[in-house]
N, C-alpha and C positions, 0 to 999 in steps of 0.2 A: 268836806269834813275830812280831817286830816287823821292818818292812822299812826297812832303814837308806836305801835310795834315795828314799823317798818324798819326803823334804824337797827333794831335788834337781830334782824333775820341776818343781815351780813356779818355782824359780830359773832352771833351763833355759829355760822357756817365756818368762819374763820377759826374758831374755838375747836370745832370738831375737826377740821382738816388738821390743825397743828397736833390734835392729840393723837390722830389716826398716823400722822407721819412719825411722830415720836414713838409709837407702838411698833410701827415697822422698823424703824431703825433699831429699836430694842432688840426685836426678834432676829434682825439681821446680826446683832453681836451675839446674842445667844448661839446662833446656828453657825457663827463664822468658822470653828474649828473643823466643823464637818462639811462645809460647802466650798471654803476657799482654797482647797487644794488643787492646783492647776495641774499636777503630774503625781506620779507615785512615790515622791522621794519625802524624807524628812531629814533637815539638817541641824546638826547640833554643835555649838560650842563646847569643847571639853578642856578641861585643866586639872592638874592635880600635882601630888608631892611623891618623891620616890623616898625609900629608906634611905639613901645615900646622902640625902639632902638636895637633891637636884629637883626639877620640875618636869612637867610637859604640859603642853598647851596645843590646840590646833582645831580642826572640823572634822567632824564625822558626817558623812551624808549616805543615809540607808537609801537602799533600792530594793522594791520586791519585784522579782522576775519569776512567775508562777508560784510555786511554794517556796522558793529560795529567797531568803533575805541576805543581800549583799551589801557590801560597803563600795560606793563609786565617788570620783573625786573628793576622796579624803587626804588630808595631809596633817601631819603633826610633827612638832619638834620635841625631842625628849633629849636634854642635856646637850644640846648643840648638833645632835644627829637627825636627819629628815627621814620620816617614814610618809609612805603615801600608797594610795590605791587610786589608780588613774581610770578608772572604767570597770565594767562588769566582763572584761575579757579574760581576766585572770580568777583562778579558783583560790588565789592566797587570801583573798579578803572576803570570802564567804563567812556568813556569820553562822556558827554552830550552835543548835540549841537541842541537845537531847533530853535533858530532863527539867525544864524551866527554868535553867541557867545558861545564858548565851555568853559565848567568847569568840573572839576574832584574833587571828595573827595577822600583823601588818608588817610587811618587809621594809627595811631600811639598807643603808649601805653597811654590809657585813653585820647587821644585827635584826633582830626580831622584837617586836612589840605586842604583847599579848595583853588584851583587856577582857574581863570578866564582869558580868553584872546580871542582876536577877531581873529575867526577862518578863515575866507575868503576862504571856502571850501578846508580845508586841504587835499593834496593829498600825500597819503603815498607812492606812486610811484615817486612823485617829490616834496620833502617836501621843506618847506622854509627854507632858512639858518640861520634865527632866528626870535624871536617873542617876543614881549614884554607883560607883565601880564596888564591887565586892573585893575584887583582888586582881592581880595581874602582875606582871614583870617585863624587864628588858633585858633580853639575852645579848651579850655581846656590846652593852653599852660601856664597858668599862669594868675594872674588878675582875675578881675571880670567877663569880658565879652571877645569877641574875640578880638584877636591882629591882626589889619589889615595890609594887605601889602600895602607898599608906594611904592614901585618900584621892579622891577624884569625883568630879560630877560632868553630867552632860547636860547643857541646856538649850531647849529648842529654840532656834532661829526664827523668827516670823517671817514669812513668805512676803513678797512685794503685794499680792493681792490684800493680805491682810493691813498692811499700812496704808494701802490705798482706801480701802473702805474705812478706816479709822480716820483719815483725813477728811473724807466725805461726809462722815458722822459730824465730826468737829466743824466743819463748813455748814452744814446744816443747822446745827445748834446756834453758830453765829449769826446766821440768816434770821432764825427764829427769835432771836433775842433782839435783833435789831428792828425787825419789824414791829415786833412788840413796843419797843421804846419810841419808835416812831408814831405808832397809833396812840400812845399815851400823850405824847408832846402835842399831838394835833388835837387833843381833847382840851388843852388848856387854853 
């Protein structure tokens, strides 16, 4: 006597395992911003324009040291001038946050670049995806006074762990679709 339900059991198990794998993959993507931080830093690409018609661009890397938020390994270019913070050894790149508005002074060759943004309790463990600059200026960048920032934004740069997880997820999706098409072809 043959059991007509026997072939259905592997098919059901395969379907259940695929659904479970997809649920785990979806959960990983939802939890990614909270668990993929390998360290206590957040890196942002920045760009903007100045009142003189010039522009600025570069990278800001925030680090939390105790209760102090500071910039490390930060470099930017403002109208051809270079500004940088090369580690946490200098107090010149500490982020100041007295009343919910943060700002930082970044030293360059004979000039100072100041950025100001609305903080909203910046959390290094779960940094914002982006934030706009409220104001700022470049003192010593040319002209008689400070060259004011007219616009600018900072956009979070994904960490390598995030890219790796994304690649693994896309690979898993490709594998599942391939297995499914192979099982459909074997039925024909």
